[in-house]
C-alpha positions as MATLAB code, in Angstrom:
seq = 'MSRLNSNTLFNIKVFVLLFETLNSSEVAQQLGVAASKISRSLKALRHSFDEPLFIRKQHGFESTAFAQAIYPQLKQMLLLSEQCLALSESESSDIRQEVMIACPPSLSLNLLSYLQDKASQLKQPLTFNIKPCSHNIDNSFAISYV';
ca = [
     -12.329   17.502   -8.771;
      -9.069   19.355   -9.534;
      -9.193   20.630   -5.965;
      -8.460   17.074   -4.835;
      -5.011   17.179   -6.399;
      -3.510   18.815   -3.336;
      -4.965   16.272   -0.917;
      -3.530   12.998    0.197;
      -5.364    9.740    0.616;
      -4.767   10.135    4.341;
      -6.664   13.442    4.332;
      -9.550   11.799    2.501;
      -9.559    8.958    5.004;
      -9.661   11.492    7.855;
     -12.615   13.244    6.222;
     -14.559   10.002    5.694;
     -13.945    8.762    9.228;
     -14.797   12.122   10.764;
     -17.953   12.339    8.672;
     -18.989    8.897    9.926;
     -18.037    9.320   13.593;
     -18.230   13.108   14.096;
     -15.496   12.681   16.717;
     -11.895   13.721   15.988;
     -10.486   11.912   19.047;
     -11.991    8.653   17.837;
     -10.588    9.217   14.343;
      -7.126    9.910   15.772;
      -7.329    6.734   17.830;
      -8.493    4.635   14.847;
      -5.647    5.920   12.701;
      -3.067    5.799   15.492;
      -2.049    9.439   15.131;
      -2.121   12.541   17.290;
      -5.239   14.713   17.336;
      -3.149   17.564   15.933;
      -2.545   15.538   12.764;
      -6.318   15.185   12.328;
      -6.670   18.960   12.708;
      -3.952   19.577   10.097;
      -5.653   17.188    7.667;
      -8.986   18.929    8.098;
      -7.319   22.293    7.608;
      -5.700   21.070    4.368;
      -9.046   19.767    3.105;
     -10.860   22.962    4.052;
      -8.172   25.003    2.312;
      -8.192   22.922   -0.887;
     -11.987   22.953   -1.189;
     -12.240   26.531    0.064;
     -15.355   25.435    1.936;
     -16.129   24.661    5.559;
     -16.596   20.917    6.041;
     -17.593   20.600    9.690;
     -18.925   22.831   12.411;
     -17.330   22.251   15.784;
     -19.888   21.563   18.493;
     -19.492   21.125   22.232;
     -19.332   17.309   21.965;
     -18.020   16.666   18.462;
     -18.723   17.933   14.978;
     -21.617   18.533   12.655;
     -21.145   18.131    8.902;
     -21.936   21.002    6.559;
     -24.071   20.707    3.433;
     -20.885   20.740    1.343;
     -19.422   17.837    3.364;
     -22.645   15.896    2.888;
     -22.469   16.532   -0.857;
     -18.871   15.319   -1.306;
     -18.934   12.446    1.198;
     -20.275    9.763   -1.221;
     -17.557   10.484   -3.809;
     -14.740   10.613   -1.268;
     -15.975    7.430    0.393;
     -16.011    5.733   -3.017;
     -12.464    6.949   -3.731;
     -11.294    5.537   -0.423;
     -12.953    2.165   -1.062;
     -11.452    1.954   -4.555;
      -7.976    2.783   -3.267;
      -8.261    0.061   -0.619;
      -9.381   -2.435   -3.285;
      -6.409   -1.472   -5.463;
      -4.073   -1.969   -2.528;
      -5.577   -5.388   -1.816;
      -5.113   -6.353   -5.478;
      -1.492   -5.245   -5.516;
      -0.796   -7.173   -2.308;
      -2.322  -10.368   -3.679;
      -0.432   -9.973   -6.957;
       2.866   -9.418   -5.181;
       2.397  -12.697   -3.329;
       2.173  -14.428   -6.726;
       5.492  -12.979   -7.908;
       8.237  -15.524   -7.942;
      11.877  -14.712   -8.336;
      13.783  -16.843  -10.755;
      17.457  -17.270   -9.975;
      19.794  -18.524  -12.660;
      22.992  -20.069  -11.305;
      25.939  -20.899  -13.521;
      28.289  -23.468  -12.054;
      30.421  -26.436  -13.094;
      28.485  -29.717  -13.403;
      30.407  -31.288  -10.526;
      29.041  -28.620   -8.124;
      25.504  -28.699   -9.436;
      24.873  -32.359   -8.639;
      22.397  -31.851   -5.759;
      22.448  -28.059   -5.690;
      19.051  -27.532   -7.347;
      17.083  -29.744   -4.964;
      18.971  -28.338   -1.958;
      18.233  -24.709   -2.917;
      14.565  -25.384   -3.665;
      14.146  -27.210   -0.342;
      15.790  -24.321    1.525;
      13.633  -21.726   -0.257;
      10.531  -23.751    0.572;
      11.527  -24.037    4.243;
      12.102  -20.271    4.410;
       8.835  -19.628    2.528;
      10.680  -17.699   -0.171;
       9.023  -17.581   -3.616;
      12.171  -18.576   -5.517;
      12.695  -20.769   -8.543;
      16.229  -21.900   -9.262;
      17.708  -22.820  -12.626;
      21.158  -24.365  -12.825;
      23.098  -23.638  -15.991;
      26.128  -25.869  -16.424;
      29.250  -23.988  -17.418;
      32.932  -24.481  -17.834;
      35.637  -22.071  -16.735;
      34.006  -18.937  -18.338;
      30.871  -17.692  -16.640;
      28.794  -15.390  -18.791;
      27.867  -12.075  -17.109;
      24.416  -12.092  -18.700;
      22.863  -14.200  -15.947;
      20.690  -12.165  -13.635;
      17.754  -12.396  -11.287;
      14.506  -11.907  -13.119;
      10.855  -11.794  -12.074;
       8.334  -14.116  -13.627;
];
């Protein structure tokens, strides 16, 4: 599998879609790219594997024995990468930013509830903490992720 190191996930996606549809125009349309980009991806795959993957026919493509042999593994790689992406997207929606604000007590009277209401209205995942202070504000306060 060291030959896969030079390929991108996009190239693998092109291979899987072309294997399933046997039509490069359809693959280009599905991915929203030019047909020439599909050709370049196939060329990169063919070069990295040093094997022909498809045989061009009058109305599409025909997969080679090598393409049939590697399709299950590449399809699995693509599915796993999509699952990882879905996991990272769901985790990022759970990330909340915590904002620590240092201000004099007289200014912080209704500040916390106001900021939390505004963040909620704007659908921002923010948590605010008000730290009362006097005239010296410590520089150690920062935004952190919980």
